[in-house]
Each structure stands twice: as structure tokens, then as C-alpha cells.
C-alpha positions as CSV (number, residue, x, y, z in Angstrom):
1,X,107.5,285.7,110.0
2,X,108.7,285.8,114.0
3,X,107.9,283.3,116.3
4,X,104.8,285.3,117.8
5,X,103.4,285.5,113.9
6,X,103.7,281.7,113.7
7,X,101.8,281.1,116.8
8,X,99.2,283.3,116.0
9,X,98.3,281.5,112.4
10,X,98.6,278.1,114.2
11,X,96.1,278.8,117.4
12,X,93.9,280.3,114.6
13,X,92.9,276.5,113.1
14,X,92.3,275.3,117.0
15,X,89.0,274.9,117.8
16,X,88.4,277.1,121.3
17,X,89.3,274.8,123.7
18,X,92.6,274.0,122.4
19,X,93.3,277.9,122.3
20,X,91.8,278.8,125.0
21,X,94.9,276.4,126.6
22,X,97.3,278.4,125.0
23,X,96.1,280.9,126.3
24,X,96.3,280.1,129.4
25,X,99.5,278.8,129.1
26,X,100.6,282.1,127.6
27,X,99.1,284.2,130.6
28,X,101.0,282.0,133.1
29,X,104.1,282.0,131.7
30,X,103.8,285.5,132.0
31,X,103.0,285.0,135.3
32,X,106.1,283.2,136.1
33,X,108.2,286.0,134.0
34,X,107.4,289.5,135.7
35,X,110.5,291.2,133.8
36,X,108.1,290.6,130.1
37,X,106.2,293.3,130.7
38,X,108.9,295.7,132.0
39,X,110.6,294.5,128.4
40,X,107.2,294.3,126.4
41,X,106.9,298.6,128.4
42,X,110.4,299.2,127.5
43,X,110.2,297.8,123.4
44,X,106.7,300.3,123.3
45,X,109.0,303.6,124.6
46,X,111.5,302.8,122.4
47,X,109.2,302.6,119.4
48,X,107.4,306.4,120.5
49,X,110.7,307.8,121.2
50,X,112.0,306.2,117.5
51,X,108.4,307.5,116.1
52,X,108.9,311.0,117.5
53,X,112.5,311.3,116.3
54,X,111.0,310.3,112.9
55,X,108.3,313.1,113.0
56,X,105.8,309.9,113.7
57,X,102.8,310.8,115.2
58,X,102.4,308.5,118.4
59,X,99.0,307.5,119.0
60,X,98.5,304.7,122.1
61,X,95.1,303.6,123.6
62,X,93.8,304.8,126.8
63,X,94.6,301.4,128.1
64,X,98.7,301.5,126.8
65,X,98.5,304.9,129.1
66,X,96.8,303.6,132.0
67,X,99.5,300.7,132.2
68,X,102.3,303.1,131.7
69,X,100.9,305.6,134.6
70,X,100.7,302.5,136.9
71,X,104.2,301.4,136.0
72,X,105.6,305.3,136.6
73,X,104.0,304.3,139.8
74,X,105.2,301.1,141.0
75,X,108.9,302.8,140.1
76,X,108.6,305.6,141.8
77,X,107.1,303.8,144.6
78,X,110.3,300.8,145.0
79,X,112.4,303.2,144.2
80,X,111.8,306.8,146.9
81,X,114.4,309.4,147.0
């Protein structure tokens, strides 16, 4: 079991106010480390490529596609040619 799964299992037992504190802390950490979003996006892209190579269907939700499009636009804006 990985760390995220252990956190999830433990937090499930918390009363709602404590679980909300954990959520706020996670959001705080993400805001202090914007590279996390890039790592998550890169991991999802890699998983998609591996699925495509293995002939598996790739399913993504609209939120993921919107996020991907937003990231592409941000990268294009940051690196004009």
C-alpha cells in the first residue's frame, strides 16, 4: 500500500472537521509546490502513452481535457516563438 492509500484510509476515520483540515493542508502544500501539478500531468500523459502502446483505450474526463488544454496554452504563452 502506498503512502496516498495509507493517508486515505486514515482520513476516512476522521470526523469531518479534521478531514477538512487535512484537505486544507494538502491544498496548501500544492499551492506552495506548483511543480506537483506538472508532475501529475506528466504522469497522466505517460500513462496514456503506455496505454496507447499496449492497445488499451484511453479514457479521460472533461476536466482532465480542460486541464490539459489549459496547460498547453500556458506553456505556449510562456515560450513564444
